[in-house]
Every structure is written in C-alpha cells, then in structure tokens.
C-alpha positions as CSV (number, residue, x, y, z in Angstrom):
1,X,19.9,113.8,161.5
2,X,22.0,111.6,163.3
3,X,19.9,108.8,162.6
4,X,21.8,109.1,159.1
5,X,24.9,107.6,161.1
6,X,25.4,103.9,161.9
7,X,25.9,102.7,165.2
8,X,29.8,102.2,164.2
9,X,30.0,105.8,163.1
10,X,28.1,107.4,166.1
11,X,30.6,105.1,168.3
12,X,33.5,106.4,166.3
13,X,32.8,110.2,166.6
14,X,32.1,109.8,170.5
15,X,35.4,107.9,171.1
16,X,37.0,110.7,169.4
17,X,35.5,113.2,171.6
18,X,36.4,111.0,174.8
19,X,39.9,110.5,173.7
20,X,41.2,114.1,173.2
21,X,40.6,117.6,174.4
22,X,37.1,118.4,173.7
23,X,36.2,121.8,172.1
24,X,34.5,122.5,175.0
25,X,37.1,122.2,177.5
26,X,38.2,125.6,177.8
27,X,35.5,128.4,178.4
28,X,37.4,131.4,179.3
29,X,39.3,133.1,176.9
30,X,42.9,134.4,177.2
31,X,44.5,137.3,175.6
32,X,47.7,134.9,174.8
33,X,46.4,132.0,172.6
34,X,43.9,132.2,169.7
35,X,40.4,131.1,169.7
36,X,39.8,128.9,166.6
37,X,36.2,129.8,166.2
38,X,34.6,133.2,166.0
39,X,30.8,134.3,166.0
40,X,31.0,138.1,164.8
41,X,27.3,138.9,165.0
42,X,27.5,140.0,168.9
43,X,30.6,142.1,168.0
44,X,29.6,144.0,164.8
45,X,29.2,147.2,166.4
46,X,32.5,147.1,168.2
47,X,34.2,146.0,164.8
48,X,32.9,149.0,163.0
49,X,34.0,151.3,165.7
50,X,37.7,150.0,166.0
51,X,38.0,150.1,162.2
52,X,36.6,153.4,161.9
53,X,38.9,154.7,164.5
54,X,42.0,153.1,162.7
55,X,41.1,155.0,159.5
56,X,40.8,158.4,161.4
57,X,44.0,157.8,163.4
58,X,46.1,156.7,160.2
59,X,45.2,160.0,158.9
60,X,45.4,162.4,161.7
61,X,47.9,160.5,164.1
62,X,45.4,161.7,167.0
63,X,44.9,159.2,169.9
64,X,41.6,157.8,170.4
65,X,39.7,156.0,173.3
66,X,37.0,153.3,172.9
67,X,35.1,152.0,175.9
68,X,33.8,148.4,175.2
69,X,31.3,147.2,177.6
70,X,30.3,143.7,178.4
71,X,29.1,141.3,180.8
72,X,31.2,138.7,182.7
73,X,31.5,136.0,180.1
74,X,30.1,137.9,177.2
75,X,33.3,137.5,175.1
76,X,35.3,140.5,175.9
77,X,38.8,138.9,175.7
78,X,37.7,136.9,172.7
79,X,37.2,140.0,170.9
80,X,40.8,140.7,171.1
81,X,41.5,137.5,169.2
82,X,38.9,138.4,166.6
83,X,41.0,141.6,165.9
84,X,44.3,139.6,166.0
85,X,42.8,137.2,163.5
86,X,41.8,140.1,161.2
87,X,45.4,141.4,161.4
88,X,46.7,138.1,160.3
89,X,44.5,137.4,157.5
90,X,45.5,141.1,156.3
91,X,49.1,139.9,156.6
92,X,48.4,137.0,154.2
93,X,47.1,139.4,151.5
94,X,49.2,140.1,148.4
95,X,49.8,143.3,146.6
96,X,49.9,144.2,142.8
97,X,53.6,143.5,143.2
98,X,53.6,140.2,144.4
99,X,54.6,141.0,147.9
100,X,52.5,140.6,151.1
101,X,50.6,143.6,152.2
102,X,51.8,144.9,155.6
103,X,48.7,146.0,157.9
104,X,48.4,149.7,158.7
105,X,47.7,148.6,162.3
106,X,48.4,146.1,165.1
107,X,46.7,145.0,168.0
108,X,48.3,144.4,171.4
109,X,47.0,142.8,174.4
110,X,47.5,144.6,177.7
111,X,46.2,142.7,180.8
112,X,45.6,144.2,183.9
113,X,48.8,145.7,185.4
114,X,50.1,143.5,188.3
115,X,50.8,146.4,190.7
116,X,49.5,149.9,191.1
117,X,53.0,151.3,190.0
118,X,55.0,151.4,187.0
119,X,52.1,150.7,184.6
120,X,53.8,152.6,181.8
121,X,56.7,150.0,181.9
122,X,53.8,147.1,182.1
123,X,52.5,148.6,178.8
124,X,55.8,148.8,177.3
125,X,56.7,145.2,178.2
126,X,53.7,144.0,176.6
127,X,54.8,146.0,173.4
128,X,58.1,144.1,173.5
129,X,56.7,140.7,174.2
130,X,53.9,140.8,171.5
131,X,55.1,142.8,168.6
132,X,57.8,140.6,166.7
133,X,61.2,142.1,166.5
134,X,59.7,145.4,167.6
135,X,63.2,146.7,169.2
136,X,64.9,145.7,165.8
137,X,62.3,147.4,163.6
138,X,62.1,150.7,165.6
139,X,66.1,150.7,166.0
140,X,66.4,150.3,162.2
141,X,64.0,152.8,161.2
142,X,65.8,155.3,163.4
143,X,69.5,154.4,162.0
144,X,67.8,154.5,158.4
145,X,66.3,158.1,159.1
146,X,69.7,159.6,160.2
147,X,71.7,158.1,157.4
148,X,73.1,155.4,159.4
149,X,72.6,152.5,156.9
150,X,74.3,154.6,154.3
151,X,78.0,153.8,153.1
152,X,80.4,156.4,153.7
153,X,84.0,157.1,152.0
154,X,86.7,155.8,154.6
155,X,88.6,153.1,156.0
156,X,85.7,151.1,157.2
157,X,83.1,152.4,154.6
158,X,80.5,152.8,157.4
159,X,78.8,155.7,159.0
160,X,80.0,156.9,162.4
161,X,77.8,155.9,165.3
162,X,78.7,159.2,167.5
163,X,77.6,161.3,164.5
164,X,74.5,159.4,163.8
165,X,73.6,160.0,167.9
166,X,74.6,163.4,167.7
167,X,71.9,164.0,165.1
168,X,69.4,161.9,166.3
169,X,69.5,163.5,170.0
170,X,69.6,167.0,168.7
171,X,66.2,166.1,167.1
172,X,65.3,164.1,170.4
173,X,66.7,166.0,173.4
174,X,66.2,165.5,177.2
175,X,64.3,162.5,178.4
176,X,64.3,161.0,174.7
177,X,68.1,161.2,174.5
178,X,69.0,157.9,176.4
179,X,66.5,156.0,174.4
180,X,67.6,157.3,171.1
181,X,71.4,156.5,171.9
182,X,70.6,153.0,173.2
183,X,68.5,152.2,169.9
184,X,71.1,153.6,167.7
185,X,73.9,151.9,169.7
186,X,71.9,148.4,169.5
187,X,71.4,149.2,165.7
188,X,74.9,150.2,164.5
189,X,77.4,148.9,167.1
190,X,79.8,146.1,166.1
191,X,81.1,145.5,169.5
192,X,78.9,142.6,170.5
193,X,79.3,143.0,174.5
194,X,78.2,146.8,174.0
195,X,75.0,145.7,171.7
196,X,74.2,143.2,174.3
197,X,74.1,145.8,177.0
198,X,71.9,147.9,174.9
199,X,69.5,145.3,174.4
200,X,69.3,144.3,177.9
201,X,68.8,148.0,178.8
202,X,66.1,148.2,176.1
203,X,64.4,144.9,177.6
204,X,64.5,146.5,180.8
205,X,66.5,144.1,182.3
206,X,69.2,144.9,185.0
207,X,72.3,147.0,183.8
208,X,75.0,148.3,186.3
209,X,76.7,151.4,186.6
210,X,79.7,150.4,184.2
211,X,77.4,149.1,181.7
212,X,75.5,152.5,181.7
213,X,78.9,154.3,181.3
214,X,79.6,152.1,178.2
215,X,76.5,153.2,176.8
216,X,76.9,156.8,177.7
217,X,73.4,156.8,179.4
218,X,72.2,157.6,183.1
219,X,68.6,156.6,183.0
220,X,66.8,153.5,183.5
221,X,63.8,152.3,181.3
222,X,61.5,151.8,184.1
223,X,61.0,155.2,185.0
224,X,57.8,156.6,183.9
225,X,59.0,159.4,181.9
226,X,61.7,157.2,180.1
227,X,59.3,154.4,179.5
228,X,56.8,156.9,178.0
229,X,59.4,158.3,175.8
230,X,60.1,154.7,174.3
231,X,56.4,154.2,173.7
232,X,56.5,157.6,171.9
233,X,59.3,156.5,170.0
234,X,57.7,152.9,169.1
235,X,54.5,154.7,168.1
236,X,56.0,157.1,165.6
237,X,58.8,154.7,164.0
238,X,56.8,151.6,163.8
239,X,54.7,153.1,160.8
240,X,51.5,151.7,162.0
241,X,48.3,152.4,164.2
242,X,48.9,150.7,167.7
243,X,45.7,149.3,169.0
244,X,46.1,148.7,172.7
245,X,43.5,146.5,173.9
246,X,43.3,146.9,177.7
247,X,41.3,143.7,179.2
248,X,40.0,143.7,182.5
249,X,40.2,147.4,182.5
250,X,38.3,147.4,186.2
251,X,41.0,145.3,187.5
252,X,43.5,147.9,189.4
253,X,40.1,149.1,191.5
254,X,39.3,145.6,192.2
255,X,43.0,144.5,193.1
256,X,44.5,147.5,194.6
257,X,41.7,149.8,195.6
258,X,40.3,153.4,194.4
259,X,43.9,155.2,194.5
260,X,45.3,152.7,192.0
261,X,42.4,153.2,189.7
262,X,42.9,156.9,189.6
263,X,46.5,156.2,188.9
264,X,45.9,153.7,186.2
265,X,43.6,156.4,184.5
266,X,46.1,159.0,184.8
267,X,48.7,157.0,183.1
268,X,46.4,156.0,180.3
269,X,45.5,160.0,180.0
270,X,48.9,160.5,179.6
271,X,49.3,158.1,176.9
272,X,46.0,159.5,175.1
273,X,47.1,163.2,175.4
274,X,50.9,162.5,174.3
275,X,51.2,159.5,172.1
276,X,50.3,159.6,168.3
277,X,49.1,156.7,166.3
278,X,47.4,155.0,169.2
279,X,44.0,153.6,169.9
280,X,43.0,152.6,173.6
281,X,40.1,149.9,173.9
282,X,39.2,149.3,177.3
283,X,37.4,146.1,177.8
284,X,35.4,146.5,180.8
285,X,32.1,144.9,182.8
286,X,29.2,147.3,181.8
287,X,28.1,147.8,185.6
288,X,31.5,149.0,186.7
289,X,31.6,151.6,183.8
290,X,29.5,154.4,185.4
291,X,32.1,154.3,188.4
292,X,34.9,154.8,185.9
293,X,33.1,157.9,184.6
294,X,32.8,159.4,187.9
295,X,36.5,159.1,188.5
296,X,37.6,160.5,185.0
297,X,38.0,164.2,184.4
298,X,35.6,166.2,181.9
299,X,38.3,166.8,179.2
300,X,39.0,162.9,179.3
301,X,35.5,162.1,179.1
302,X,34.6,164.8,176.5
303,X,37.3,163.0,174.1
304,X,36.1,159.6,174.2
305,X,34.5,157.7,171.6
306,X,31.1,156.6,171.7
307,X,30.4,153.2,174.1
308,X,30.0,150.3,172.4
309,X,28.6,147.0,173.8
310,X,29.0,143.5,173.3
311,X,25.8,141.8,172.6
312,X,24.8,138.2,173.7
313,X,24.2,135.0,171.6
314,X,21.1,134.9,169.6
315,X,19.9,131.2,169.5
316,X,20.8,131.5,165.7
317,X,24.3,132.3,167.3
318,X,24.5,129.4,169.5
319,X,23.6,127.2,166.5
320,X,26.1,128.7,164.5
321,X,28.8,128.6,167.3
322,X,28.3,124.7,168.1
323,X,28.2,123.9,164.5
324,X,31.5,125.7,163.8
325,X,33.3,124.6,166.8
326,X,32.4,120.8,165.9
327,X,33.5,121.5,162.4
328,X,36.8,122.6,163.6
329,X,37.0,119.8,166.0
330,X,36.3,117.0,163.3
331,X,38.6,118.1,161.1
332,X,41.8,118.6,163.4
333,X,40.9,114.7,163.9
334,X,40.7,114.1,160.2
335,X,37.0,113.3,160.0
336,X,34.5,114.2,157.9
337,X,31.5,116.4,159.3
338,X,28.7,114.3,160.2
339,X,25.6,114.8,158.3
340,X,24.2,116.6,161.2
341,X,26.2,119.6,162.1
342,X,25.1,119.6,165.3
343,X,25.7,116.1,166.3
344,X,26.0,114.9,169.2
345,X,23.5,117.3,170.5
346,X,20.2,118.6,168.7
347,X,18.5,121.7,168.5
348,X,16.0,121.2,171.4
349,X,18.9,120.8,173.8
350,X,20.8,123.8,172.5
351,X,17.6,125.7,172.8
352,X,17.2,124.6,176.4
353,X,20.8,125.8,176.9
354,X,20.0,129.1,175.4
355,X,17.1,129.7,177.5
356,X,19.1,128.8,180.8
357,X,22.2,130.9,179.9
358,X,20.4,134.0,178.2
359,X,22.7,133.7,175.2
360,X,25.9,134.3,177.6
361,X,29.0,132.8,175.7
362,X,30.9,131.5,178.7
363,X,27.9,130.0,180.4
364,X,26.7,128.5,176.8
365,X,30.1,126.7,176.6
366,X,30.0,125.4,180.2
367,X,26.6,124.0,179.8
368,X,27.2,122.5,176.5
369,X,30.5,120.8,177.9
370,X,28.3,119.2,180.4
371,X,26.2,117.2,177.8
372,X,29.2,116.5,175.9
373,X,30.8,115.0,178.7
374,X,27.6,113.1,179.9
375,X,27.4,111.7,176.2
376,X,31.3,110.6,175.9
377,X,31.5,109.1,179.1
378,X,28.2,107.2,179.2
379,X,26.1,109.1,181.6
380,X,23.6,110.0,178.8
381,X,22.8,108.1,175.8
382,X,22.1,109.4,172.3
383,X,18.6,108.1,171.9
384,X,17.7,110.0,175.3
385,X,18.5,113.6,173.6
386,X,17.8,112.4,169.8
387,X,14.5,110.4,170.3
388,X,13.1,111.7,173.7
389,X,13.8,115.3,172.9
390,X,12.8,115.4,169.2
391,X,10.3,118.2,169.0
392,X,6.8,117.9,167.8
393,X,7.2,121.3,166.0
394,X,10.2,123.3,165.4
395,X,9.9,126.8,163.6
396,X,11.9,126.8,160.2
397,X,14.0,129.9,161.7
398,X,14.3,130.4,165.3
399,X,16.6,133.4,165.8
400,X,15.5,135.1,168.7
401,X,16.7,138.9,169.4
402,X,19.4,139.7,171.8
403,X,18.1,140.1,175.4
404,X,19.8,142.0,178.4
405,X,22.4,139.3,180.0
406,X,21.8,138.5,183.6
407,X,24.5,135.8,184.2
408,X,23.9,133.4,187.1
409,X,26.5,130.8,188.5
410,X,26.0,127.5,187.0
411,X,24.7,125.6,190.2
412,X,22.0,128.5,190.6
413,X,20.5,128.6,187.4
414,X,17.0,127.8,187.7
415,X,14.9,125.3,185.4
416,X,13.1,126.6,182.5
417,X,9.6,126.1,182.0
418,X,8.7,122.7,181.1
419,X,6.9,121.8,177.9
420,X,7.3,124.7,175.6
421,X,10.7,126.8,175.4
422,X,10.4,130.6,174.5
423,X,10.8,130.0,171.1
424,X,7.7,127.9,170.3
425,X,9.7,124.9,170.3
426,X,7.8,122.0,172.0
427,X,9.5,119.3,173.7
428,X,7.7,116.6,175.7
429,X,7.7,117.4,179.2
430,X,9.7,114.1,180.5
431,X,12.4,114.4,178.1
432,X,13.1,118.2,178.8
433,X,12.9,117.5,182.7
434,X,15.7,115.0,181.9
435,X,17.6,117.7,180.7
436,X,16.8,120.0,183.0
437,X,17.8,117.7,185.5
438,X,21.1,117.3,184.3
439,X,21.7,121.0,184.3
440,X,20.6,121.2,187.9
441,X,23.0,118.3,189.0
442,X,26.0,119.4,187.2
443,X,27.5,121.5,190.0
444,X,31.0,120.7,189.7
445,X,33.1,122.0,186.8
446,X,36.6,122.1,187.4
447,X,37.9,125.7,187.9
448,X,41.5,125.7,186.3
449,X,43.2,128.9,187.9
450,X,46.7,129.5,189.2
451,X,45.7,128.8,193.0
452,X,44.1,125.4,192.1
453,X,46.9,124.4,189.9
454,X,49.6,125.3,192.4
455,X,47.7,123.6,195.2
456,X,47.5,120.3,192.9
457,X,51.3,120.3,192.2
458,X,52.1,120.8,195.8
459,X,50.0,118.4,196.9
460,X,51.3,115.8,194.3
461,X,55.0,116.6,195.3
462,X,53.9,115.3,199.0
463,X,51.9,112.2,197.7
464,X,55.1,111.4,195.6
465,X,57.3,111.7,198.7
466,X,54.7,109.5,200.7
467,X,54.5,106.7,197.9
468,X,58.5,106.7,198.0
469,X,58.3,106.1,201.9
470,X,59.3,109.3,202.9
471,X,57.8,110.6,206.5
472,X,55.1,113.1,206.3
473,X,57.2,115.9,207.4
474,X,60.1,115.4,205.0
475,X,58.8,117.6,202.6
476,X,57.6,121.2,203.9
477,X,55.4,123.5,201.6
478,X,54.7,126.8,202.3
479,X,52.2,128.6,200.3
480,X,52.6,132.2,199.6
481,X,56.0,132.5,200.4
482,X,57.8,135.9,201.1
483,X,60.9,137.1,200.9
484,X,62.9,140.6,200.8
485,X,65.0,141.7,198.0
486,X,66.6,145.3,198.2
487,X,64.4,146.4,200.9
488,X,61.3,145.3,199.0
489,X,58.6,142.6,199.8
490,X,58.3,139.7,197.1
491,X,56.1,136.9,197.1
492,X,56.0,133.6,195.3
493,X,53.4,130.8,195.0
494,X,55.4,128.3,197.3
495,X,58.6,127.4,198.8
496,X,59.3,123.7,198.8
497,X,61.9,122.3,201.4
498,X,63.2,119.0,201.3
499,X,66.5,117.1,202.5
500,X,67.9,120.5,203.2
501,X,67.1,121.8,199.7
502,X,65.1,124.9,198.7
503,X,62.9,125.2,195.7
504,X,60.8,128.3,194.6
505,X,57.6,127.4,192.8
506,X,55.4,130.4,191.1
507,X,52.9,130.1,188.6
508,X,51.7,133.3,186.4
509,X,48.2,134.8,186.9
510,X,46.5,133.2,183.7
511,X,43.1,132.2,183.0
512,X,43.8,129.3,180.8
513,X,46.6,127.0,180.2
514,X,45.8,126.6,176.7
515,X,47.5,129.8,176.1
516,X,50.8,131.6,176.1
517,X,51.4,133.0,179.6
518,X,52.3,136.1,177.8
519,X,53.7,139.0,180.0
520,X,52.1,137.3,183.2
521,X,54.6,134.4,183.0
522,X,57.5,137.3,182.7
523,X,56.3,138.7,185.9
524,X,56.3,135.3,187.4
525,X,59.9,134.1,186.1
526,X,61.2,137.6,187.4
527,X,59.9,136.9,190.8
528,X,61.6,133.6,190.9
529,X,64.6,135.0,189.6
530,X,64.8,137.4,192.2
531,X,64.6,134.8,194.9
532,X,67.5,133.0,192.9
533,X,69.5,136.2,193.2
534,X,69.7,136.6,196.7
535,X,69.8,133.0,197.4
536,X,66.5,132.4,198.9
537,X,66.6,129.1,197.1
538,X,68.9,127.3,194.7
539,X,66.4,126.1,192.2
540,X,63.0,127.6,191.1
541,X,60.3,126.2,189.0
542,X,57.4,128.1,187.1
543,X,54.5,126.4,186.1
544,X,53.2,127.9,182.9
545,X,51.0,127.2,179.8
546,X,53.0,124.9,177.4
547,X,52.8,127.5,174.4
548,X,54.2,130.5,176.6
549,X,56.4,132.5,174.5
550,X,58.1,136.0,174.8
551,X,61.4,137.4,174.1
552,X,61.9,138.9,177.8
553,X,60.7,135.7,179.3
554,X,63.1,133.6,177.4
555,X,66.0,135.9,178.1
556,X,65.7,135.0,182.1
557,X,65.7,131.5,181.1
558,X,68.8,131.7,179.1
559,X,70.4,133.8,181.8
560,X,69.4,131.7,184.7
561,X,70.2,128.0,184.7
562,X,68.5,127.5,187.9
563,X,65.2,128.5,186.7
564,X,63.1,125.6,185.2
565,X,59.9,125.5,183.6
566,X,57.1,122.8,184.0
567,X,54.6,123.2,181.1
568,X,51.0,122.3,181.1
569,X,47.8,122.4,178.6
570,X,44.3,123.0,180.0
571,X,43.6,119.4,179.9
572,X,46.6,118.4,181.8
573,X,45.9,121.2,184.2
574,X,42.4,119.9,184.8
575,X,43.5,116.4,185.2
576,X,45.9,117.5,187.9
577,X,43.3,119.3,189.9
578,X,41.0,116.4,189.7
579,X,43.6,114.2,190.8
580,X,44.3,116.2,193.6
581,X,40.4,116.2,194.6
582,X,40.7,112.5,195.0
583,X,40.9,111.3,198.8
584,X,44.2,110.0,200.2
C-alpha cells in the first residue's frame, strides 16, 4: 500500500528515518533501559508461570525457582522488561478509594556477578539500585513495627531510639543485630552525621572504625552472612514478592570456571532455602541448562518449578513486531502512521528475513536494519522492494508455527530457496535474488560493546592530539591497566598519560548504550575511585550510557570530585566506532 503515499510523503518518511536513531539500531536488550515494543506471543508460557508463582508465594511466603530457557537472541533480557512494564501498569491502576494501587510484587534485574565471590553483596547492590527508596521503606517499616514513629510523653515528645533498638534486636539477634541497629538509626537518628554513617554502611560504602563505634556495630555489610540478613529483612518488610530476574545465568561458568558456577548455585540455594517472599527466575541458554542440572543437587532440583521456554517469532509475530515498532517511531516523530503499516518494507521482504532468521528476534532486528539502512541511504530504492518483490500470490493469513531456533551468524546465513518461500508466498526469482544478495553481502554491523567503545575513545584522544600538532609519543595509552589496592589487584579499561598527568578510564560491562549502566556502572565507578584513592591517577573518566542512574553510583560521584563521566547513547557510541574504523 506504499503506492497510496505521494513521492513527497515517501521522501518525508525516509528522511525522518535517516535523520535520527532508527528503531532497529539496537538489537540487544539490556536490563537497564526499557524496550518500547513487546510481542507477548513467544513468552506466554513464561508469563503464566511467573504470575502463578507470584500468587502462590504471596499466599505461602515460600521461595520459588523458575528455569527460563531460550536460544541466544530469543528475548531473555527483553522478557525482564515485559515484566517491568506489567508492574508499572499495575502502579497506574486506581482503587475504589481513588488511590493508586501498590503492586504486590516487584521485579529486579540481576546481571551476571562481576566476580566469583561476594555474590550476595552483588544481589543486595542490585536491590538497592533498582528499587526506589528501598532503604527508607524498610527502615520506616521497622521503626513503625516497634513504635518508633509514635509520640511519647516527655521533653522532646519522641520515642527513645535506644529503646526501639533494644526491642528490635531482641527479636532479631545475632547476625541480624547490626543490620537492625543501622536501619533504625537511619530511620530515627536526628544527628545528621550519624545518620550519614548509617546510610553509608547500608549502601556498602567504606566506614572506618570510629564510625562503626558511633553506630555501635562491628560487622560490615559485604560479608555473606550480614548481606543475607539484610536481604531477609528487605524481603520481609518490603511487603511484596521479590522477583529476582537473573540474566545470563550461565556467565559465572563462562567467565570464572566450574568452581565459580558451583559457588553461584550454592549462593542461590541459600536464598532459595532461607529467604521468604522471593521468586528466582533463571534466564539461561537452552543448551547450557543440562550442564547446570548436572551440577545442582537433588533437593534443589526437586523443588524447582517446571522449565519454561521462550519460543521464536512466528511470521505473524514478525509482521506485528515491525508494524508496532514503526508505529512507535512515527509517533515519537509526530507523524501519522503510513497507510501501509509495513512501510517502507513489505510482507515478502519480511518473509525472506523470517525464513533466514528462523524467527530469532535478535537476528530479525539485525536483518531488518540492513534493509532500512539501504533504503534511507539510497543503496536500495522503494521501487526495488515494492514493485519487483510484489508477490503473485500471498495467502490471506501467514502465521507459521514456532520452529526450533538455530541461530547462525549474520555473515554465514545461507540463501533461502529462490522462487517460493516456505509459506507459499511466490516472489519473482530475480527480485528475491536481489534481496538475498543484500543479506549475503551485508557482513558489517558495528558491534557496540565496551571494548570497541573504549578502543574508539582512546584512538580519538590520540587523533585529537595529532591534529593539535603533538608528537606521536605525547600521549601514552595503556589498555587493561592494573594496579594494587590493599594487596589486591585491580584493573581498569585504560590509563592515559600526557604532559605528566595520568587519567584512569573505564567503561561498565554493558550490552547497549541505550540503557542505564545499572549496577555495572557502579562497579566500574568503584574501580576508578579505588585508583583515585591510592593516587594511581589524579583524574578518572567513566564512559557510560547517558541514561545511567542508581543511588550508589551517584553517591560515588558526589564524594569524588576527581571522577568525571562521559555519557553516550547507542547511536553516538556506534558513530564513534565507525569513525575510529576509518583509515588515518
């Protein structure tokens, strides 16, 4: 139906696609920035399983474990955002009293732990970063439970903080005691300095011995037992089911080896056995899951929920996805939806893409982007895909059934059979071959990852120096720079040295720059602060996604003036890499 648009209208729509970031520039989901479009059909089995577990856990408080299997690029990370979106929609609902309804659950994204140790602290950090005002909420609940918010007779008319702490620690002795003391101190203390000490301890920041004495505590929150105690207090006093969404569940094994995987599973088993009101969702590659089962013990396996699996797109899903993505894009750019919702592509082209990708969402986005880029930059005309690929016969409904996903790297995808697609859609051989040739020749899709962005930034620094007339050796860049702090080896992305100055540079382990760096940004900033602390360098720069947020990360910037940020979105990061790839 693109012939219903005038040439001027077609040019307008294509210009808009060319000017900004297209809807297909980001094909890897991240757990820190929301995906605007959701196609729920491949995920229906998972949605039902999670929602059923939430209902059960709300009733009996028992922890549950759901294995969620899928191929690479099947939408495991995107599934998190679908749950987050469902939670947000519940928060907008209004009850009979006119007040907004507070959902009885919340979902928290837990990326792969950066080390093989302190996994509980990693999980705790994610809870603090992802749930707004969580410390205030839990502290307020504890203070309320022990009457700390009730007015008393006396000169100040307030409850005595020591009395409230004594009552609470009587119910929460042992390893819980320091956690409860600090939470109540944070909630009731009028001394600003002492309250600040309590907040720093709860955030896992450095607290010296004098400050610990002020708080009348001895432990540090990073220790496993104390950290688990805090997670238990959160799960009990937040008054909702915690859905812990563990993405890339296989990463501890890939990054640190089999011993790290065992440690990771043992940690999750502790949460599973000891923490109430928790649901663990383990998003893992389908072909890796059998090995995890071999490592897990019999009691753990016996209590798991049945495995659920992400299905690939059907052809109907691909068409719906493309139409919804384009609709969202036109709306953001204040344009009406074109008469043909598939403009500027069409059904036969999408069908070829579907046949080539076997319905894998990530590969579908990649190939769709190839054609959009070809159109907007003039390498392909609308006539070539609207007239030459116009089918002789298209069934009224082309849905297809979900097939096992076999994902092949883009450059290795073999050509589909010319003439007739698997759905029965007839396409002239010459036109189809033109489309197939584009797919086969499109070997370069810029991979935006931390290493490539860091490399592009450091090369850019050297180019700027060269243009300013500086000699080649005026700037020294050491990638993967290592230093020691407290006897432990630390590593940052790079050390840049020039005119006697040293600058540490690091970048969080993110998949996309269109989303917040999340807890990965905190760990990266912490590494840089370690170098500032021991004077390894005088200034530090963290390269991170522009939408990065998080209370702990912001705290590091506030406390360390020498720490600066350099923020990018996905398009800027990609352009940076493309520029770095150009010959000098």
